[in-house]
C-alpha positions as CSV (number, residue, x, y, z in Angstrom):
1,M,-19.0,12.1,-33.0
2,G,-21.2,10.7,-35.8
3,Y,-20.5,9.7,-39.4
4,S,-19.7,12.4,-41.9
5,A,-18.8,11.8,-45.5
6,A,-16.8,15.0,-45.7
7,D,-14.8,14.0,-42.6
8,G,-14.2,10.5,-44.1
9,D,-13.0,12.0,-47.3
10,E,-10.7,14.4,-45.4
11,A,-9.2,11.5,-43.4
12,R,-8.6,9.6,-46.6
13,E,-7.0,12.7,-48.2
14,L,-4.6,13.1,-45.2
15,A,-3.6,9.4,-45.4
16,R,-3.1,9.7,-49.2
17,A,-1.0,12.8,-48.7
18,S,1.2,10.9,-46.2
19,F,1.6,8.1,-48.7
20,S,2.5,10.6,-51.5
21,D,5.2,12.1,-49.3
22,R,6.7,8.7,-48.7
23,G,6.8,8.1,-52.4
24,Q,8.6,11.4,-53.1
25,K,11.3,10.5,-50.5
26,N,11.7,7.0,-51.9
27,L,10.5,5.5,-48.6
28,P,8.5,2.3,-48.3
29,L,4.7,2.8,-48.7
30,A,4.1,1.2,-45.3
31,Y,6.2,-0.4,-42.7
32,K,5.3,-3.9,-41.8
33,V,4.7,-4.9,-38.3
34,G,7.9,-6.6,-37.1
35,V,8.0,-10.1,-35.6
36,P,10.7,-10.4,-32.9
37,P,13.3,-13.1,-33.3
38,K,12.4,-16.3,-31.5
39,K,14.1,-16.8,-28.2
40,K,15.1,-20.1,-26.6
41,L,12.8,-21.3,-23.9
42,L,15.4,-21.1,-21.1
43,S,16.5,-17.6,-22.2
44,E,12.9,-16.4,-22.3
45,F,12.1,-17.9,-18.9
46,T,15.2,-16.4,-17.3
47,E,14.3,-13.0,-18.7
48,R,10.8,-13.2,-17.3
49,V,12.0,-14.2,-13.8
50,K,14.6,-11.4,-13.8
51,E,12.0,-8.8,-14.8
52,T,9.5,-10.1,-12.2
53,L,11.8,-10.4,-9.2
54,F,14.8,-8.2,-10.1
55,A,13.3,-5.3,-12.0
56,D,15.6,-2.9,-10.1
57,D,18.7,-4.8,-11.2
58,P,20.1,-5.1,-7.6
59,L,23.5,-6.4,-8.9
60,Y,24.2,-3.4,-11.0
61,A,26.5,-1.9,-8.5
62,Y,28.6,-5.0,-8.4
63,K,29.4,-5.0,-12.2
64,N,33.1,-4.5,-13.2
65,Q,34.1,-4.4,-9.5
66,P,37.0,-6.4,-8.0
67,R,36.2,-9.2,-5.6
68,S,37.2,-7.1,-2.5
69,A,34.9,-4.3,-3.6
70,Q,32.1,-6.7,-4.3
71,F,32.5,-8.2,-0.8
72,L,32.4,-4.7,0.8
73,L,29.3,-3.7,-1.2
74,G,27.6,-6.9,-0.1
75,I,28.3,-6.2,3.6
76,Q,27.1,-2.6,3.1
77,S,24.0,-3.8,1.4
78,V,23.0,-5.9,4.5
79,F,24.3,-3.3,7.0
80,P,23.8,0.2,5.4
81,I,25.3,1.7,8.6
82,L,28.7,0.8,7.3
83,S,28.0,2.9,4.2
84,W,26.6,6.1,5.7
85,G,28.7,5.7,8.9
86,R,31.9,6.5,6.9
87,D,30.7,10.0,6.2
88,Y,29.1,10.6,9.7
89,S,30.1,13.8,11.3
90,L,29.6,15.8,14.5
91,K,27.2,18.1,12.7
92,K,25.0,15.2,11.7
93,F,25.1,13.7,15.2
94,K,23.9,17.0,16.6
95,G,20.7,16.8,14.4
96,D,20.3,13.1,15.3
97,L,20.7,13.8,19.0
98,I,18.0,16.5,19.1
99,A,15.7,14.3,17.0
100,G,16.4,11.2,19.2
101,F,15.6,13.1,22.4
102,T,12.4,14.6,20.9
103,I,11.0,11.2,19.7
104,A,12.0,9.6,23.0
105,S,9.8,12.1,24.9
106,L,7.0,11.1,22.6
107,C,7.5,7.4,22.4
108,I,7.8,6.6,26.2
109,P,4.3,7.6,27.2
110,Q,2.9,6.2,23.9
111,D,4.6,2.9,24.4
112,I,3.1,2.5,27.9
113,G,-0.3,3.2,26.4
114,Y,0.1,1.0,23.3
115,S,1.2,-2.0,25.4
116,K,-2.3,-1.8,27.1
117,L,-3.9,-2.0,23.6
118,A,-2.0,-5.2,23.1
119,N,-3.2,-6.4,26.6
120,L,0.5,-6.5,27.8
121,D,2.2,-5.0,30.8
122,P,3.6,-1.5,30.3
123,Q,7.3,-2.5,30.2
124,Y,6.8,-4.6,27.0
125,G,6.0,-1.4,25.1
126,L,9.3,0.1,26.3
127,Y,11.2,-3.1,25.5
128,S,9.9,-2.8,22.0
129,S,11.4,0.7,21.7
130,F,14.8,-0.5,22.9
131,V,16.0,-3.5,20.9
132,P,14.2,-3.2,17.5
133,P,15.4,0.4,16.8
134,L,19.0,-0.7,17.4
135,V,18.7,-3.5,14.9
136,Y,16.9,-1.3,12.4
137,A,19.6,1.5,12.7
138,A,22.2,-1.1,11.6
139,M,20.2,-2.7,8.8
140,G,17.5,-0.1,7.7
141,S,18.0,2.2,4.7
142,S,15.5,5.0,5.7
143,R,17.0,8.0,7.4
144,D,13.7,9.3,8.9
145,I,11.6,6.3,10.0
146,A,11.2,6.0,13.8
147,I,10.8,2.5,15.1
148,G,8.6,1.2,17.9
149,P,5.1,-0.1,18.8
150,V,2.2,1.5,16.9
151,A,-1.5,1.8,17.8
152,V,-2.9,-0.2,14.8
153,V,-0.6,-3.2,15.2
154,S,-0.9,-3.2,19.0
155,L,-4.7,-3.4,18.7
156,L,-4.6,-6.0,16.0
157,L,-2.2,-8.2,17.9
158,G,-4.2,-7.8,21.1
159,T,-7.5,-8.6,19.4
160,L,-6.1,-11.7,17.6
161,I,-4.3,-13.2,20.6
162,Q,-7.3,-12.4,22.9
163,N,-9.4,-14.8,20.7
164,E,-7.0,-17.6,21.7
165,F,-6.1,-16.8,25.4
166,D,-7.5,-14.6,28.1
167,P,-4.8,-11.9,29.0
168,K,-5.8,-12.1,32.7
169,T,-6.4,-15.7,33.5
170,E,-4.0,-17.2,30.9
171,K,-1.3,-14.5,31.1
172,E,1.7,-16.8,30.6
173,E,0.2,-18.4,27.5
174,Y,-0.9,-15.1,26.2
175,L,2.6,-13.6,26.5
176,R,4.2,-16.6,24.9
177,L,1.8,-16.4,21.9
178,A,2.6,-12.7,21.6
179,F,6.3,-13.4,21.3
180,T,5.7,-16.3,18.9
181,A,3.5,-14.1,16.7
182,T,6.2,-11.4,16.7
183,F,8.8,-14.0,15.7
184,F,6.7,-15.2,12.7
185,A,5.8,-11.6,11.8
186,G,9.5,-11.0,11.4
187,V,10.0,-14.3,9.5
188,T,7.2,-13.2,7.1
189,Q,8.7,-9.7,6.6
190,A,12.2,-11.0,6.0
191,A,11.1,-13.8,3.7
192,L,9.2,-11.3,1.5
193,G,12.3,-9.2,1.3
194,L,14.7,-12.0,0.6
195,L,12.4,-13.6,-2.0
196,R,11.8,-10.2,-3.5
197,L,8.0,-10.6,-3.1
198,G,7.4,-7.1,-1.7
199,F,4.9,-6.4,-4.4
200,L,2.4,-8.7,-2.5
201,I,1.7,-5.9,0.0
202,D,0.6,-3.7,-2.9
203,F,-2.5,-5.9,-3.2
204,L,-3.9,-3.9,-0.2
205,S,-5.0,-0.8,-2.1
206,H,-4.4,2.8,-0.8
207,A,-8.2,3.3,-0.5
208,A,-8.6,0.2,1.6
209,I,-5.7,1.2,3.8
210,V,-7.2,4.7,4.4
211,G,-10.5,3.1,5.4
212,F,-8.9,0.5,7.6
213,M,-6.7,3.0,9.4
214,A,-9.6,5.4,10.0
215,G,-11.8,2.5,11.3
216,T,-9.0,1.3,13.5
217,A,-8.6,4.8,14.9
218,I,-12.2,5.0,15.8
219,T,-12.1,1.5,17.4
220,I,-8.9,2.4,19.4
221,G,-10.6,5.7,20.5
222,L,-13.7,3.8,21.7
223,Q,-11.5,1.3,23.6
224,Q,-9.9,4.2,25.5
225,L,-13.3,5.3,26.9
226,K,-12.6,2.6,29.6
227,G,-9.6,4.6,31.0
228,F,-11.0,8.0,30.0
229,L,-14.2,7.5,32.0
230,G,-12.7,5.3,34.8
231,I,-14.9,2.2,34.0
232,R,-13.6,-1.0,35.6
233,N,-15.9,-3.6,34.0
234,F,-15.6,-3.1,30.2
235,T,-16.6,-5.2,27.2
236,K,-13.9,-7.3,25.5
237,N,-15.6,-6.8,22.1
238,S,-14.3,-4.0,19.9
239,D,-17.3,-3.2,17.8
240,I,-19.0,0.2,18.3
241,I,-22.3,-1.2,19.4
242,S,-20.9,-3.4,22.2
243,V,-18.6,-0.6,23.4
244,M,-21.4,2.0,23.5
245,K,-23.6,-0.5,25.4
246,S,-20.8,-1.0,27.9
247,V,-20.3,2.8,28.3
248,W,-23.9,3.8,28.7
249,G,-24.7,0.7,30.8
250,S,-22.2,1.9,33.5
251,V,-23.1,5.6,33.4
252,N,-24.8,5.6,36.8
253,H,-22.3,3.5,38.8
254,G,-19.2,3.0,36.7
255,W,-18.0,6.4,35.7
256,N,-15.5,8.2,37.9
257,W,-15.7,12.0,37.7
258,Q,-12.1,12.6,39.0
259,T,-10.8,10.4,36.2
260,I,-12.9,12.2,33.6
261,V,-11.6,15.6,34.8
262,I,-8.0,14.5,34.5
263,A,-8.5,12.9,31.1
264,T,-10.4,15.8,29.7
265,V,-8.0,18.5,30.9
266,F,-4.9,16.8,29.5
267,L,-6.7,15.8,26.2
268,V,-7.5,19.5,25.6
269,F,-3.9,20.3,26.5
270,L,-2.6,17.7,24.0
271,L,-4.9,18.9,21.2
272,L,-4.0,22.5,21.8
273,T,-0.2,21.7,21.5
274,K,-0.9,19.7,18.3
275,Y,-2.7,22.7,16.9
276,I,0.2,25.0,17.8
277,G,2.6,22.6,16.1
278,K,0.6,22.6,12.9
279,K,0.2,26.4,12.9
280,R,3.9,27.1,13.4
281,R,6.2,24.4,12.2
282,S,9.1,25.8,14.1
283,L,7.3,24.8,17.3
284,F,7.1,21.1,16.2
285,W,8.7,20.2,19.5
286,V,5.7,21.4,21.5
287,P,3.3,18.6,20.6
288,A,6.3,16.2,20.7
289,I,7.1,16.8,24.4
290,A,3.5,17.4,25.4
291,P,2.7,13.7,26.2
292,M,5.7,13.4,28.5
293,I,4.8,16.7,30.2
294,S,1.2,15.4,30.6
295,V,2.5,12.2,32.2
296,I,4.8,14.1,34.6
297,L,2.1,16.6,35.7
298,S,-0.7,14.1,36.0
299,T,1.6,11.7,38.0
300,L,2.5,14.6,40.4
301,F,-1.1,15.5,40.7
302,V,-2.2,12.0,41.7
303,Y,0.8,11.6,44.0
304,I,0.0,14.9,45.8
305,T,-3.8,14.6,46.0
306,R,-3.9,10.7,46.3
307,V,-7.1,10.6,44.1
308,D,-6.1,7.0,43.4
309,K,-7.9,6.3,46.7
310,H,-11.1,7.8,45.2
311,G,-11.3,5.5,42.2
312,V,-8.7,6.9,39.9
313,Q,-6.9,3.9,38.3
314,I,-3.1,4.2,38.1
315,V,-0.3,2.2,36.4
316,R,1.0,1.0,39.8
317,E,4.1,-0.9,38.6
318,I,6.4,-1.0,35.6
319,K,9.0,-3.7,35.9
320,K,12.5,-2.2,36.2
321,G,15.5,-3.3,34.1
322,I,16.3,-4.1,30.5
323,N,14.7,-6.7,28.3
324,P,14.9,-10.3,29.6
325,S,15.5,-13.1,27.1
326,S,12.3,-14.7,25.8
327,V,13.8,-17.4,23.5
328,H,12.6,-20.2,25.8
329,Q,9.0,-18.8,25.7
330,L,8.5,-19.1,21.9
331,Y,6.2,-21.8,20.7
332,F,7.9,-24.1,18.1
333,T,5.7,-27.2,18.6
334,G,2.1,-28.0,19.4
335,S,-1.1,-26.4,18.4
336,N,0.0,-22.9,19.5
337,L,2.6,-22.9,16.8
338,S,0.0,-22.7,14.0
339,K,-1.8,-19.9,16.0
340,G,1.4,-18.0,16.3
341,I,2.1,-18.3,12.5
342,K,-1.4,-17.2,11.6
343,I,-1.3,-14.1,13.9
344,G,2.3,-13.3,12.9
345,V,1.6,-13.3,9.2
346,V,-1.4,-11.0,9.5
347,S,0.2,-8.6,11.9
348,G,3.5,-8.7,10.1
349,M,1.9,-7.8,6.7
350,I,0.0,-4.8,8.3
351,A,3.1,-3.6,10.1
352,L,5.1,-3.9,6.8
353,T,2.5,-2.0,4.8
354,E,2.6,0.9,7.3
355,A,6.4,1.0,7.5
356,V,7.1,0.8,3.8
357,A,4.5,3.5,3.1
358,I,6.1,5.8,5.7
359,G,9.6,5.1,4.4
360,R,8.6,5.8,0.8
361,T,6.9,9.0,1.8
362,F,10.0,10.5,3.4
363,A,12.3,9.1,0.8
364,D,10.3,10.9,-1.9
365,M,10.2,14.1,0.2
366,K,14.0,14.1,0.8
367,D,14.9,12.7,-2.7
368,Y,16.8,9.6,-1.7
369,Q,16.5,6.0,-2.8
370,L,14.7,3.4,-0.6
371,D,15.1,-0.3,-1.4
372,G,11.7,-1.8,-0.4
373,N,13.1,-5.4,-0.3
374,K,16.0,-4.4,2.0
375,E,13.6,-2.5,4.2
376,M,11.5,-5.7,4.6
377,V,14.6,-7.7,5.5
378,A,15.6,-5.1,8.1
379,L,12.1,-4.9,9.6
380,G,11.8,-8.7,9.7
381,T,15.2,-9.2,11.3
382,M,14.5,-6.6,14.0
383,N,11.2,-8.4,14.9
384,I,12.9,-11.8,14.9
385,V,15.6,-10.5,17.3
386,G,12.9,-8.5,19.3
387,S,10.8,-11.6,19.8
388,M,13.8,-13.2,21.6
389,A,14.1,-10.1,23.8
390,S,10.6,-9.8,25.2
391,C,9.4,-7.4,22.5
392,Y,6.2,-7.5,20.5
393,V,5.7,-6.4,16.9
394,A,7.4,-3.1,16.2
395,T,7.3,-1.1,13.0
396,G,7.5,2.5,11.7
397,S,5.3,5.0,13.4
398,F,4.1,7.8,11.2
399,S,3.6,10.4,14.0
400,R,7.1,9.7,15.5
401,S,8.7,9.6,12.0
402,A,7.1,13.0,11.2
403,V,8.5,14.4,14.5
404,N,11.8,12.8,13.8
405,N,11.9,14.5,10.4
406,M,10.9,17.9,11.7
407,A,13.4,17.7,14.5
408,G,16.2,17.5,11.9
409,C,17.3,13.9,12.0
410,Q,20.1,13.1,9.6
411,T,20.4,9.4,9.8
412,A,19.1,6.3,11.5
413,M,21.3,7.2,14.5
414,S,18.3,9.1,15.9
415,N,16.8,5.7,16.6
416,V,19.9,4.7,18.5
417,V,19.6,7.9,20.6
418,M,15.9,7.2,21.3
419,S,16.8,3.6,22.2
420,V,19.5,4.7,24.7
421,I,17.0,7.1,26.4
422,V,14.5,4.2,26.7
423,L,17.2,2.1,28.2
424,L,17.9,4.7,30.8
425,T,14.2,5.0,31.5
426,L,13.9,1.2,32.0
427,E,16.9,1.2,34.4
428,L,16.3,4.4,36.4
429,I,12.9,6.0,35.9
430,T,10.2,3.3,35.7
431,P,9.4,3.3,39.5
432,L,8.4,7.0,39.0
433,F,5.5,5.9,36.8
434,K,3.7,4.2,39.7
435,Y,1.2,7.0,40.2
436,T,0.6,7.7,36.5
437,P,-3.2,7.6,36.0
438,N,-4.5,5.3,33.2
439,A,-6.7,8.3,32.1
440,I,-3.6,10.2,30.9
441,L,-2.6,7.2,28.8
442,S,-6.0,7.1,27.2
443,S,-5.8,10.8,26.4
444,I,-2.4,10.3,24.8
445,I,-3.6,7.4,22.7
446,I,-6.8,9.3,21.6
447,N,-4.7,12.3,20.6
448,A,-2.3,10.0,18.7
449,V,-4.9,8.0,16.7
450,L,-6.9,11.1,15.6
451,G,-4.1,11.6,13.0
452,L,-5.0,8.2,11.4
453,I,-8.3,9.6,10.2
454,D,-7.6,11.2,6.9
455,F,-10.7,13.1,5.7
456,D,-8.9,14.8,2.8
457,A,-7.8,11.4,1.4
458,A,-11.3,10.0,1.7
459,I,-12.8,13.0,-0.1
460,L,-10.2,12.8,-2.8
461,I,-10.9,9.0,-3.2
462,W,-14.6,9.8,-3.6
463,K,-13.9,12.4,-6.3
464,T,-11.4,10.2,-8.1
465,D,-12.8,6.7,-8.1
466,K,-16.1,5.6,-6.7
467,L,-15.1,1.9,-6.6
468,D,-12.1,2.8,-4.5
469,F,-14.4,4.7,-2.2
470,I,-16.5,1.6,-1.7
471,A,-13.3,-0.3,-0.7
472,C,-12.4,2.5,1.7
473,M,-15.9,2.6,3.3
474,G,-16.1,-1.2,3.4
475,A,-12.9,-1.5,5.3
476,F,-13.9,1.4,7.6
477,F,-17.4,0.0,8.5
478,G,-16.0,-3.5,8.8
479,V,-13.6,-2.5,11.5
480,V,-16.0,-0.1,13.3
481,F,-19.1,-2.4,13.3
482,A,-17.5,-5.8,13.5
483,N,-13.8,-6.1,14.4
484,V,-10.3,-5.6,13.1
485,E,-10.1,-9.0,11.4
486,I,-13.4,-8.5,9.6
487,G,-12.3,-5.0,8.5
488,L,-9.0,-6.3,7.2
489,L,-10.8,-9.2,5.4
490,I,-13.2,-6.8,3.7
491,A,-10.3,-4.5,2.8
492,V,-8.3,-7.3,1.1
493,S,-11.5,-8.8,-0.5
494,I,-12.6,-5.6,-2.1
495,S,-9.0,-4.9,-3.3
496,F,-8.9,-8.3,-5.0
497,A,-12.4,-7.9,-6.3
498,K,-11.4,-4.6,-8.0
499,I,-8.4,-6.3,-9.6
500,L,-10.6,-9.1,-10.8
501,L,-13.1,-6.7,-12.2
502,Q,-10.5,-4.7,-14.1
503,V,-8.9,-7.9,-15.4
504,T,-12.1,-9.6,-16.4
505,R,-13.9,-6.5,-17.7
506,P,-11.3,-4.4,-19.5
507,R,-12.2,-1.2,-21.2
508,T,-12.8,-0.9,-24.9
509,A,-13.3,2.2,-26.9
510,L,-14.6,3.3,-30.3
511,L,-12.1,5.4,-32.2
512,G,-12.7,8.3,-34.6
513,N,-10.5,10.6,-36.7
514,L,-9.6,14.0,-35.3
515,P,-10.3,16.8,-37.8
516,T,-7.3,17.9,-40.0
517,S,-5.1,15.1,-38.7
518,S,-4.4,11.4,-39.2
519,I,-4.8,10.7,-35.4
520,Y,-7.6,8.4,-34.1
521,R,-8.9,8.8,-30.6
522,N,-11.7,7.7,-28.3
523,I,-14.9,9.4,-29.6
524,Q,-16.2,9.8,-26.0
525,Q,-13.1,11.7,-24.9
526,Y,-13.0,13.7,-28.2
527,P,-16.6,14.3,-29.4
528,E,-15.3,16.2,-32.4
529,A,-13.7,12.9,-33.7
530,S,-15.5,11.5,-36.7
531,K,-16.1,7.9,-37.7
532,V,-14.8,6.7,-41.0
533,P,-17.6,5.5,-43.3
534,G,-17.7,1.8,-43.8
535,V,-15.1,1.3,-41.1
536,I,-15.4,0.6,-37.4
537,I,-12.3,1.1,-35.2
538,V,-12.2,-0.5,-31.7
539,R,-9.4,-0.2,-29.2
540,V,-8.8,-2.9,-26.5
541,D,-7.2,-1.3,-23.4
542,S,-5.9,-4.4,-21.7
543,A,-4.0,-7.7,-22.2
544,V,-6.3,-10.4,-23.5
545,Y,-6.3,-13.5,-21.3
546,F,-8.5,-16.5,-20.6
547,S,-10.2,-14.4,-17.9
548,N,-11.4,-11.7,-20.3
549,S,-11.1,-13.1,-23.8
550,N,-14.7,-14.0,-24.2
551,Y,-15.8,-10.6,-22.9
552,V,-13.5,-8.7,-25.3
553,K,-14.9,-10.7,-28.2
554,E,-18.5,-10.1,-27.2
555,R,-17.9,-6.4,-26.5
556,I,-16.3,-5.9,-30.0
557,L,-19.3,-7.7,-31.6
558,R,-21.7,-5.5,-29.6
559,W,-19.9,-2.3,-30.8
560,L,-20.3,-3.8,-34.4
561,R,-24.0,-4.6,-33.9
562,D,-24.7,-1.1,-32.5
563,E,-22.9,0.6,-35.4
564,E,-24.7,-1.6,-38.0
565,E,-28.1,-0.7,-36.4
566,E,-27.2,3.0,-36.5
567,L,-26.1,2.9,-40.1
568,K,-29.3,1.0,-41.1
569,E,-31.5,3.7,-39.4
570,K,-29.6,6.4,-41.3
571,N,-29.5,4.5,-44.6
572,L,-25.7,4.8,-44.8
573,P,-23.3,2.3,-46.3
574,R,-22.8,-0.9,-44.3
575,I,-19.6,-1.7,-42.3
576,E,-17.0,-3.5,-44.4
577,Y,-14.0,-3.3,-42.2
578,L,-13.3,-3.9,-38.5
579,I,-10.0,-2.5,-37.3
580,V,-8.8,-3.5,-33.8
581,E,-6.3,-1.1,-32.4
582,M,-3.9,-3.3,-30.3
583,S,-1.3,-0.9,-29.0
584,P,-2.5,-1.2,-25.4
585,V,-2.7,-5.1,-25.6
586,T,0.6,-6.0,-23.9
587,D,0.0,-9.8,-24.0
588,I,-2.3,-12.4,-25.3
589,D,-2.7,-16.1,-24.4
590,T,-4.2,-19.1,-26.3
591,S,-7.7,-18.3,-25.1
592,G,-7.3,-14.7,-26.4
593,I,-6.1,-16.0,-29.8
594,H,-9.0,-18.4,-29.9
595,A,-11.4,-15.6,-29.1
596,F,-10.0,-13.5,-32.0
597,Q,-10.4,-16.6,-34.3
598,E,-14.0,-16.8,-33.3
599,L,-14.4,-13.0,-33.9
600,Y,-12.8,-13.4,-37.4
601,N,-15.1,-16.3,-38.3
602,N,-18.2,-14.5,-37.0
603,I,-17.6,-11.3,-39.0
604,K,-16.4,-13.2,-42.1
605,K,-20.0,-14.5,-42.5
606,K,-21.1,-10.9,-42.7
607,N,-18.5,-10.1,-45.3
608,I,-16.6,-7.9,-42.9
609,Q,-12.8,-7.9,-43.0
610,L,-10.7,-8.0,-39.8
611,L,-7.6,-5.7,-39.6
612,L,-5.2,-5.4,-36.7
613,A,-3.3,-2.2,-35.9
614,N,0.1,-2.1,-34.1
615,P,0.3,-5.3,-32.1
616,G,3.3,-5.4,-29.8
617,P,6.2,-7.8,-30.1
618,V,4.9,-10.3,-27.6
619,V,1.4,-10.3,-29.2
620,M,2.8,-10.5,-32.7
621,E,5.1,-13.4,-31.8
622,K,2.1,-15.4,-30.5
623,L,-0.1,-14.4,-33.5
624,E,2.6,-15.8,-35.7
625,A,3.2,-19.0,-33.6
626,S,-0.6,-19.7,-33.6
627,L,-0.9,-19.1,-37.4
628,F,-3.5,-16.5,-36.7
629,A,-1.5,-13.9,-38.7
630,E,-1.5,-16.3,-41.6
631,L,-5.2,-16.9,-41.2
632,I,-6.2,-13.3,-41.6
633,G,-3.3,-12.5,-43.9
634,H,-0.1,-10.6,-43.1
635,E,-1.3,-7.8,-45.3
636,K,-4.1,-7.2,-42.8
637,I,-1.8,-6.3,-39.9
638,F,-0.7,-2.7,-39.9
639,L,1.7,-0.4,-38.0
640,S,-0.9,2.2,-37.3
641,V,-4.7,2.8,-37.4
642,G,-4.1,5.4,-40.1
643,E,-2.4,2.9,-42.5
644,A,-5.2,0.4,-41.8
645,V,-7.8,3.0,-42.7
646,M,-5.8,3.9,-45.8
647,S,-6.0,0.2,-46.9
648,C,-9.7,0.4,-46.6
649,A,-10.0,3.2,-49.2
650,P,-9.8,2.0,-52.8
651,K,-8.9,5.5,-54.0
652,A,-5.9,5.6,-51.7
653,S,-4.7,2.3,-53.1
654,E,-4.9,3.6,-56.6
655,A,-3.1,6.8,-55.6
656,A,-0.3,4.7,-54.1
């Protein structure tokens, strides 16, 4: 990794041989770095906008098509059901029918439990698995995603709205704000898709999402201790300290042993069926129908034994009938409008992040294309429509989507089948849930949220990137020890902090020559690489902007200072050339150019020459426009590090 005269001579010999070969083949001694032709301002602006917002070229399918075909493609783009519906067959329907029945048996008990997380009556969870899946089936492009309420969004919505209205004493205002938030969650999602701004959800890093989901799972599990233990007076706070105080504070007079027995027995049953499903994938239907079996058996048990008269809390009533209209309940004026927008944007973004992640996972697994922006429009539309039909925020459920996939779903028709079964439940079966114990709903939710804790992902994040792990743990502890909003805020803040850190402190590397080659690589990655005497080669691994230009300049000068001190200690020849490898520099702004001018002036005082290697077209265009290329001399800008090193060797010049 250090200096070696022999290695330096060998590098020069290789470069000289390369130049000699070019001479024999009558090729130019060295290619000059090209300057792209100058574009008109409007043309350049149009290209940048197209690349930013339309990178996937969404209009490609419309090219060279007659007007009628373009109109049909446009309709199919909005309603994909018109596309896949043409090839729909009885064989596909059979798969969708089985999958629809399977996820319905899972979603019905979950929906009743999740509505309690949102502090809403049980029927609202069922409503949200009736209308939104129908809308998504017509507009969504994922074949596997199963739509409905999910634990994380239900808890988030319940927590945020509870800060504004008490769900018991201000029930009407609470319900109206829930519908309003759902409306604006849909507006947010649809707007992101229509404006093609879906990349904004990527600002919440994978590590932060892993921590946030795990923390939320713990919080949801702790909240279920109220129903699991039969406690009537429970804290409204969600942090672990408040919950544990509430639990242990009521141990002598608040716990109900009959409730605990029911909850424990069925939780063990649910966990056992989940284990069976994991061990034998052909038995995927066992954990899928286990929640419904648990509800049926526990309801029968309570009805026969009447333990509800001994302190076991029951559902009591689920309103019968399909979704009533809630258009008149939406807030479009007054102070509650701003509250609805704020809550809707936050819950909509979280719901969108989960749904898009699920959709992409199954699309990659089954090798089909998923248009993220179209998905956002579909999800947004279903929540807008849902808010007008007494639904709260619905999105893709990972557990249900996984069951949907394993059950053999072929298209989004499985959501329609599930929706029809929920409709029949609302019309015919809801009175039968009267004696369903709250304890079984708690067991079902605890069993469901355990899957949100991904230990393997957390361990992998720790091994891969320690900064990502800090983001993961920050989000986790924020949710567990504070609340969902704080955890989300920490997750977003750390994600942005990481981006800022990477932008403002880009990596730089000292390059050396690999033995018996003309290749120059990072000397830390390749210890056998040798430095070229009299030359220091630095690579900048980022675009150079106002946010990092001064750091890049100072870091290069520090590399130079350290090398000079090392040479002085070893009594070796001084540095005469600084080569900056600019292949990774994708862009540069005026601050970056100014920093390079300062670098040039600084090293010129030390009689050190500045050479640039392989600047890209955008960078080269700006170096020309700013006259920096003229300042250092066009002959000091090279196509490769090898050619730049060759120019530093007088013997090589003579040989040429």
